[in-house]
VOBA-1610 file (N, C-alpha, C; in pm, whole numbers, padded with zeros to 5 digits, always signed):
BEGIN
Met-09186+03876-01623Met-09197+03748-01555Met-09057+03688-01542Met-09022+03648-01421Met-08890+03591-01397Met-08888+03443-01433Lys-08786+03401-01505Lys-08772+03262-01544Lys-08721+03182-01424Pro-08782+03066-01394Pro-08736+02984-01282Pro-08590+02943-01302Glu-08516+02933-01192Glu-08375+02897-01202Glu-08352+02748-01181Ile-08450+02676-01132Ile-08437+02532-01111Ile-08545+02463-01193Glu-08506+02362-01261Glu-08603+02278-01329Glu-08572+02135-01290Val-08672+02053-01276Val-08654+01914-01235Val-08696+01824-01349Thr-08618+01726-01377Thr-08652+01631-01483Thr-08670+01492-01423Trp-08758+01419-01480Trp-08785+01283-01435Trp-08754+01186-01548Pro-08633+01136-01557Pro-08605+01039-01660Pro-08705+00927-01648Tyr-08779+00906-01749Tyr-08901+00827-01751Tyr-08875+00681-01733Gln-08778+00633-01790Gln-08770+00489-01799Gln-08723+00433-01664His-08602+00474-01527His-08575+00463-01377His-08566+00572-01365Ile-08577+00691-01456Ile-08631+00794-01420Ile-08692+00734-01486His-08764+00695-01506His-08767+00573-01424His-08690+00477-01509Phe-08610+00426-01540Phe-08537+00321-01605Phe-08439+00372-01708Arg-08404+00498-01705Arg-08303+00549-01798Arg-08181+00601-01724Asp-08165+00562-01601Asp-08056+00614-01519Asp-07919+00574-01570Gly-07907+00470-01647Gly-07778+00429-01701Gly-07738+00502-01827Glu-07829+00577-01886Glu-07798+00649-02009Glu-07705+00766-01980Trp-07615+00792-02075Trp-07516+00897-02061Trp-07580+01030-02024Leu-07692+01064-02085Leu-07758+01192-02064Leu-07794+01213-01917Phe-07831+01108-01846Phe-07876+01119-01708Phe-07770+01077-01607Ser-07672+00998-01647Ser-07577+00943-01550Ser-07442+01014-01546Ser-07411+01096-01644Ser-07280+01162-01646Ser-07295+01312-01625Pro-07194+01374-01565Pro-07199+01521-01548Pro-07214+01593-01682Ala-07141+01549-01785Ala-07151+01615-01916Ala-07291+01597-01975Gly-07350+01481-01956Gly-07485+01457-02006Gly-07587+01546-01936Arg-07573+01559-01804Arg-07666+01645-01730Arg-07647+01792-01766Gln-07522+01833-01797Gln-07500+01970-01844Gln-07571+01991-01977Gln-07564+01892-02065Gln-07634+01902-02193Gln-07784+01906-02171Leu-07833+01827-02077Leu-07976+01826-02045Leu-08020+01962-01993Ala-07941+02024-01906Ala-07974+02157-01853Ala-07975+02261-01964Ala-07879+02251-02056Ala-07873+02346-02167Ala-07994+02329-02258Ser-08034+02207-02286Ser-08149+02185-02374Ser-08280+02224-02306Ala-08283+02218-02172Ala-08402+02261-02097Ala-08401+02412-02076Asp-08291+02479-02118Asp-08274+02623-02106Asp-08290+02670-01961Cys-08214+02607-01872Cys-08218+02648-01732Cys-08077+02651-01676Arg-08059+02731-01572Arg-07927+02742-01509Arg-07905+02635-01405Arg-08011+02587-01345Arg-08001+02482-01244Arg-08095+02369-01283Leu-08049+02248-01256Leu-08127+02130-01292Leu-08108+02025-01184Val-08216+01968-01139Val-08211+01858-01044Val-08260+01734-01118Val-08174+01635-01128Val-08212+01508-01192Val-08237+01408-01081Val-08352+01346-01080Val-08392+01254-00975Val-08397+01113-01032His-08323+01023-00969His-08327+00882-01004His-08411+00811-00898Leu-08514+00743-00938Leu-08601+00674-00844Leu-08541+00537-00812His-08531+00507-00685His-08471+00381-00642His-08558+00264-00687Arg-08494+00159-00735Arg-08567+00045-00791Arg-08653-00027-00687Ala-08623-00011-00560Ala-08701-00081-00458Ala-08834-00014-00426Tyr-08852+00111-00471Tyr-08975+00184-00441Tyr-09068+00185-00562Val-09196+00178-00533Val-09297+00182-00638Val-09379+00308-00619Phe-09389+00388-00725Phe-09469+00510-00722Phe-09589+00490-00812Glu-09705+00536-00767Glu-09829+00518-00842Glu-09827+00595-00973Asn-09777+00719-00968Asn-09774+00803-01087Asn-09677+00919-01065Leu-09657+00997-01169Leu-09564+01110-01161Leu-09609+01212-01057Glu-09738+01231-01043Glu-09789+01329-00946Glu-09751+01290-00803Ser-09750+01160-00772Ser-09712+01118-00637Ser-09564+01143-00611Val-09481+01129-00713Val-09338+01160-00701Val-09321+01310-00678Gln-09390+01392-00757Gln-09382+01537-00743Gln-09427+01581-00605Ala-09535+01522-00554Ala-09585+01560-00422Ala-09482+01529-00314Glu-09412+01417-00328Glu-09313+01379-00229Glu-09190+01469-00234Leu-09153+01516-00352Leu-09029+01591-00368Leu-09044+01743-00370Ser-09163+01795-00385Ser-09183+01939-00403Ser-09117+02023-00294Ala-09137+01988-00169Ala-09080+02068-00059Ala-08928+02066-00063Ser-08870+01951-00091Ser-08723+01940-00096Ser-08667+02020-00212Val-08734+02017-00326Val-08688+02091-00443Val-08692+02241-00414Met-08795+02289-00345Met-08805+02431-00315Met-08693+02475-00219Glu-08644+02385-00134Glu-08532+02418-00046Glu-08405+02445-00127Leu-08394+02388-00246Leu-08278+02408-00332Leu-08289+02532-00418Ala-08407+02590-00425Ala-08429+02708-00509Ala-08362+02830-00447Pro-08318+02923-00533Pro-08263+03049-00480Pro-08369+03121-00397Ser-08323+03202-00303Ser-08416+03268-00210Ser-08511+03364-00278Asp-08476+03415-00397Asp-08565+03510-00464Asp-08671+03442-00552Val-08672+03309-00556Val-08776+03237-00631Val-08889+03206-00535Asp-09005+03264-00563Asp-09119+03243-00475Asp-09233+03171-00544Gln-09208+03117-00660Gln-09313+03044-00732Gln-09280+02896-00731Gln-09378+02815-00766Gln-09358+02671-00774Gln-09258+02640-00885Val-09166+02553-00857Val-09065+02513-00955Val-09128+02412-01051Pro-09109+02431-01182Pro-09169+02338-01276Pro-09099+02202-01276Phe-09176+02099-01300Phe-09123+01964-01314Phe-09131+01927-01461Leu-09021+01880-01515Leu-09017+01834-01653Leu-09010+01682-01652Ser-09050+01622-01761Ser-09049+01476-01768Ser-09006+01431-01906Val-08928+01328-01911Val-08892+01264-02036Val-08986+01145-02051Gly-09051+01134-02165Gly-09139+01019-02186Gly-09285+01049-02162Gly-09325+01172-02176Gly-09467+01205-02167Gly-09524+01202-02027Gly-09441+01206-01925Gly-09493+01210-01789Gly-09528+01075-01731Glu-09498+00968-01801Glu-09525+00834-01750Glu-09403+00785-01673Leu-09424+00700-01575Leu-09313+00646-01498Leu-09254+00520-01562Gly-09327+00457-01652Gly-09278+00333-01710Gly-09311+00215-01621Ala-09270+00099-01663Ala-09300-00022-01587Ala-09176-00109-01580Arg-09158-00171-01464Arg-09046-00262-01443Arg-09101-00387-01376Ser-09061-00502-01424Ser-09106-00627-01366Ser-08982-00713-01337Glu-08958-00737-01209Glu-08841-00817-01173Glu-08869-00964-01203Lys-08779-01027-01276Lys-08794-01168-01314Lys-08720-01260-01219Cys-08600-01222-01179Cys-08527-01299-01079Cys-08420-01212-01016Arg-08372-01260-00903Arg-08269-01189-00827Arg-08173-01296-00777Gly-08044-01264-00777Gly-07947-01362-00730Gly-07819-01297-00686Lys-07719-01382-00660Lys-07590-01332-00615Lys-07481-01418-00678Ser-07382-01350-00734Ser-07267-01415-00793Ser-07146-01390-00704Gln-07061-01489-00686Gln-06943-01468-00602Gln-06847-01368-00664Phe-06855-01348-00795Phe-06764-01256-00863Phe-06822-01116-00876Ser-06952-01107-00903Ser-07013-00976-00932Ser-07110-00927-00827Gly-07137-01006-00728Gly-07229-00965-00622Gly-07374-00984-00662Glu-07462-00909-00597Glu-07606-00923-00623Glu-07642-00869-00760Phe-07741-00934-00823Phe-07788-00892-00954Phe-07939-00910-00962Val-07997-00846-01062Val-08140-00860-01087Val-08161-00871-01238Val-08255-00956-01277Val-08300-00964-01416Val-08441-00907-01417Glu-08464-00810-01504Glu-08592-00741-01504Glu-08637-00711-01645Asp-08767-00702-01662Asp-08825-00656-01788Asp-08868-00513-01767Val-08833-00425-01862Val-08874-00286-01855Val-08946-00248-01983Asp-09047-00165-01969Asp-09124-00114-02082Asp-09065+00020-02121Val-09012+00025-02242Val-08954+00149-02294Val-09032+00186-02419Asp-09118+00287-02406Asp-09198+00334-02519Asp-09277+00221-02583Gly-09335+00135-02501Gly-09420+00027-02552Gly-09345-00098-02596Gln-09215-00099-02585Gln-09135-00217-02618Gln-09076-00275-02490Ile-09073-00406-02479Ile-09023-00472-02359Ile-08878-00515-02381Phe-08793-00480-02283Phe-08653-00519-02285Phe-08622-00595-02157Arg-08548-00704-02168Arg-08501-00778-02051Arg-08358-00733-02023Arg-08332-00699-01896Arg-08202-00645-01859Arg-08143-00722-01742Leu-08011-00734-01747Leu-07933-00786-01635Leu-07859-00667-01575Val-07883-00642-01446Val-07821-00529-01378Val-07754-00580-01251Phe-07625-00548-01237Phe-07554-00580-01113Phe-07581-00467-01015Leu-07629-00500-00897Leu-07674-00399-00802Leu-07558-00319-00742Ser-07436-00363-00760Ser-07321-00285-00714Ser-07299-00163-00801Asn-07358-00162-00922Asn-07349-00047-01013Asn-07477-00041-01095Thr-07584+00009-01034Thr-07715+00008-01100Thr-07723+00105-01218Ala-07626+00193-01232Ala-07626+00284-01347Ala-07579+00214-01474Leu-07529+00093-01459Leu-07477+00019-01574Leu-07563-00103-01600Val-07620-00111-01721Val-07696-00230-01761Val-07595-00325-01822Gln-07577-00441-01760Gln-07479-00538-01806Gln-07519-00594-01943Ser-07646-00635-01955Ser-07696-00693-02080Ser-07840-00648-02100Glu-07879-00638-02225Glu-08015-00597-02257Glu-08057-00666-02387Ala-08179-00721-02387Ala-08230-00785-02509Ala-08376-00746-02525Lys-08415-00715-02648Lys-08555-00681-02676Lys-08634-00810-02679Ile-08748-00809-02610Ile-08836-00925-02604Ile-08932-00918-02722Ser-08933-01020-02802Ser-09021-01025-02919Ser-09155-01087-02879Thr-09262-01022-02919Thr-09396-01074-02887Thr-09460-01144-03006Gly-09397-01135-03123Gly-09451-01196-03245Gly-09386-01330-03273Gly-09437-01398-03376Gly-09384-01531-03409Gly-09292-01535-03522
//
């Protein structure tokens, strides 16, 4: 059995919400991710914050044909999709949006990371960088 040469990962948190993490945002991090997934080729997909996907299957359905175009010509099987975070897309709730004369457009959002809620400030000129993050406490 031939091992697939392309594997796709879905960072769960912007992959869905982890796009700013070193592992997903830097070339060295993605090389480490490919090595840990034991594959020679890796496609990392960052989902745009303006789009809402119902579930991981809907993302896979939209991207499957494009991913197969990237596969080597001798791969004739479906390319596996990997997911960080158990296959869930996570949740993001925009709290406010604004514009600063110094930093440009920004968004304040709550994101669910493994059942914990974090409030983040993200400048849209560099969405891979979370400017500030605070854990939201639900207890008293």
